[in-house]
C-alpha positions, 0 to 999 in steps of 0.5 A: 566878102572874103577878108584880106586880113590873115592871122599871124602864123604860129612861127610869127608869134614865137619871138613874142613868147616873153611878151605873151607870157607877161601879158597873160600873167598880167590878165591872170593876176588881175582876175586872181586879185578879185578873189583875194582879201586884203591880207592875201594880197601878198600872193599877187605881189610875189607872183608879179616879181616871179613873172618878171623874173620868169620872163627875164629867164626866157629871154636869157634862154633865147626862147622864141629867138629864131633866124627871123630878125623881125615878124608881124610884117616888120612891126616887131624886132627881136635882135640882140639890143632888144634881148639885152634891154628886155632882161635889164628891164625885167630884172630892174622892174622886179627889184623895183617891185620888192620896194613897193609893198612895205611902204605902200602897205603901212600907208594903206596905198597897197592895192592888187592893181598896183602890181598889175599896173607895173606888169602892164607898164613893163609890157609897154616897155618891152614892145617899145624896145622891139618896135620895128614900126611907128605903130608899135613905137606909139603903142608901147609908149602909150601903154607904158604912159597910161600905166605910169599915170595910174601909178603916180595917182594911186594916193588919191587922198594926197594933193601933192600926188594928185597934182603930180599925176595931173601934171604928168598926164597933161604934159605926157599927152603934149609929148605924145602929141609932139611925137605923133605929129612928128611921125605923121610928117615922117609918114607923109614924106616917106609913105611908110610906117616901117622904120626899115623902109623909112631908113631906106627911102629917106635919102631919096624922098621928094620933100626932105624938109617935111622929113626933117621937120618930122624928125625934129618933132619926134626928137622934141617928143623924145626929150619930153619923155626922157625929162631932158632940159628944156623939156623937163618941167614935169619931172621934179614935181612928179618925182617929188609928188608920187609915192617914193616906190612909184618914183623909184619905178618910173625913174628907173626901168622906163629910161631903158625903153626911152633909150631903145626909142631913140635908137629905133626912131633916130638911129634906124629910121633917121640914120641918114639924117644923123648929121642934123639930129646929132647936133640937136642931141648934143645941145640937149645934152649940154642944156640938160647938164647945165640945168640938172646940175646947177638946180640940184645944187640948191635942192634941200629935198632929196627926191627933188635933188635926185629928180634934177640929177636925173636930168643931168644923167639924161644929159650924160646919156645923150653924149654917147647918142650924139657921139653916134655909131656902134660905140656911141650907142653901146656906151649910151646903153651901158649908161642907161643900164648903169643909171637904172640900177643906181636910181633904184638904189637911190630911191630905195634908200628913201624907202628903206629909211622912211616910216609912216609919218616920216618920209626921209626925203630931206637931206637933213634927215640923214644927219648923223645916220652913220652913228645910229646905223652904220650899215645903212650909211655905208650903203647909201655912201655906195649909192651916192658915190656911184652917182657922183662918178667916183671910181671904182663905182659903176657910175665912174665907168658909165661916165667915162664910157659916154665921154669917150664916145663924144670924143670919138664922135668928134665932139670935144666941146661936148666932152669938156662940158660933161667933165665940168659938170660931172665935177659940179654934180659930185658936190651935191652927192658928196653933201649927202655923204658929209651929213651922214658922217660928220653932222649931228642929227636934228630933231628926232633921230632916224630909226632904221626900218625893221625889215630884214628882206628889204634891207637885204635887197637894198644892200645887194642893190647898192653892192652890185654898184661896187661889184660891177664897178670892179668887173664892168667889162662883161656888162659893157661887152654885152652892150657892144655885142648889141650893136656889133 
């Protein structure tokens, strides 16, 4: 019997060149690590960072981009939005990797597979960003999720990390189940897995209730993956329990892939049902703003405070998505990229100031930091001010963009809610600044890490928040071009 399956033509693989390079490098580094001793694994780490920067360079150069917007029977989409998000994902992941080695090495946790798992997680993000069908959405999401579960559990001797990994796995599996069930209902209503076909056939389906039910389940799965309230129960425990560099990674770049998943599933596949899912997103945004900001006020652990602040930032991101339209999506993308940069810097501060036996993860640990290390205190101030949305830092323009998108989408009540909670949320960020500059240190004074390279990486990351705040127009124009 002659097979009906055909290998994809070479031209169909051209748009996948960045993904193929990343996958090939991940497998090669996995094999290389087998022949390296513990003292030589800096090579794997350096090559992983170079690989991510190389993939970002290929994307910026437009390698593989052609006239065909989609290949592999519509499963893979290479458009402007995909390229923008992929470049941001690779660059942010490379910066995140730079924080890994010093922290994990001094705790005996650095293994060769850590860098490889990050590469596979990034590969899952890239596939998710370019998903043109429900199958590709699920493949990319699960590749990202499985790599993330293993990274969170990398410290097998820590009961806190093991508990966090189990919660992440169980609740992540529940979220994947909800998403997969929603996809099955959408397939049952439309008879297709292709997002373009789903969009075209959605207005004329015989069972609109079945289609709407599928969209609701997919939205619940998306909310789980984002950590939006009331589906946020896994996020604080995972952020707190995982080693700080792992938290830094899973709390930053995956938000870009999750944003792309919302746009592909809802903005493309379910665009005809926007009148139904946009109010749902608005409610999720309001609840996330409430829960994230109010609970963050009561936290004394900095990692848990940042975890709850993540929930509030997801609420702000949903403001733009709920506003809808090209302007709303561009504002939400701008916010996602801005928040990813801020999250890397926020958790990077903890990595920089911690050492073996001292995690620097409570707010009291930062008391009097300015008197002992003015440079570190100044960089942390930049990060906290940006997260609080204080001008002229990047976070201010990101919040302003999504609030404007909500207003333009006719959601005045949601914009007012966002403004109120932006003011409330500023308190717990300013509290960190206050203890650094006005409080006396408690207990043993914090000794800054003597790692010039790490200090440079953190300093550049923190200053980028100020530079992009002063010159934010090019980044916003890039995001707007993705939806032009």
